[in-house]
C-alpha positions in Angstrom: 0.8 -74.1 -43.9 1.9 -75.3 -40.5 5.4 -77.0 -40.2 6.6 -78.7 -37.1 10.0 -79.7 -35.8 11.7 -81.0 -32.7 14.9 -79.3 -31.4 16.9 -79.2 -28.1 18.2 -76.4 -25.9 22.0 -76.5 -25.7 24.1 -76.0 -22.6 24.7 -72.4 -23.9 20.9 -71.7 -24.1 20.9 -71.9 -27.9 18.1 -73.5 -29.9 18.6 -74.7 -33.5 15.8 -73.9 -36.0 15.9 -76.6 -38.6 17.0 -75.3 -42.1 13.7 -76.1 -43.7 12.0 -73.8 -41.2 14.4 -70.9 -41.6 14.9 -71.0 -45.4 13.4 -67.5 -45.7 15.3 -66.0 -42.7 18.4 -63.8 -43.0 21.5 -64.3 -40.8 21.4 -61.7 -38.1 17.7 -61.1 -38.4 16.0 -60.0 -35.2 13.5 -62.4 -33.6 11.1 -61.6 -30.8 10.7 -64.3 -28.1 7.8 -64.3 -25.8 7.4 -66.8 -22.9 4.2 -67.4 -21.0 4.5 -70.3 -18.6 5.4 -73.3 -20.8 4.6 -71.7 -24.1 7.3 -69.9 -26.2 6.5 -67.8 -29.2 9.1 -66.8 -31.8 8.2 -64.0 -34.2 10.2 -62.2 -36.8 10.7 -58.5 -35.9 10.4 -57.4 -39.5 6.8 -58.5 -39.4 6.0 -56.6 -36.2 4.1 -53.3 -36.6 6.3 -50.2 -36.0 4.1 -48.9 -33.1 4.3 -52.3 -31.3 8.1 -52.4 -31.9 8.5 -49.0 -30.2 6.3 -50.0 -27.3 8.3 -53.2 -26.9 11.6 -51.3 -26.9 10.2 -49.0 -24.2 9.0 -52.0 -22.1 12.5 -53.6 -22.3 14.2 -50.3 -21.2 11.8 -50.0 -18.3 12.4 -53.6 -17.2 16.1 -53.0 -17.3 15.8 -49.9 -15.2 13.6 -51.7 -12.7 16.2 -54.5 -12.3 18.9 -51.9 -11.7 16.6 -50.3 -9.0 16.0 -53.7 -7.4 19.7 -54.3 -7.2 20.2 -50.9 -5.4 22.0 -49.4 -8.4 20.0 -46.2 -8.9 20.2 -42.5 -8.3 17.3 -40.4 -7.1 16.0 -38.3 -10.1 13.0 -36.4 -11.1 10.4 -38.1 -13.3 11.5 -36.0 -16.3 15.2 -36.9 -15.8 14.2 -40.6 -15.5 12.1 -40.5 -18.7 14.9 -38.6 -20.5 17.4 -41.3 -19.6 15.0 -44.1 -20.7 14.8 -42.4 -24.1 18.6 -42.7 -24.5 18.6 -46.4 -24.1 
């Protein structure tokens, strides 16, 4: 079944999911948000396969490291040191 709702983005960047669409959700439940141009996809993390979840976490850590590099906040390290540090995030 497909259910549809309209909502707004608040000045704080928050979006309200109407109660009838979130009746099966738990407070504090993690949600994955993917944006591609004008399309936004919202997916419950509990329904994401464990392998994809690990790959997503690694991609987010890598993106964070790249942003630090682009800001000039980095130290020179070997590839092994870099990967070991990524595993800690």
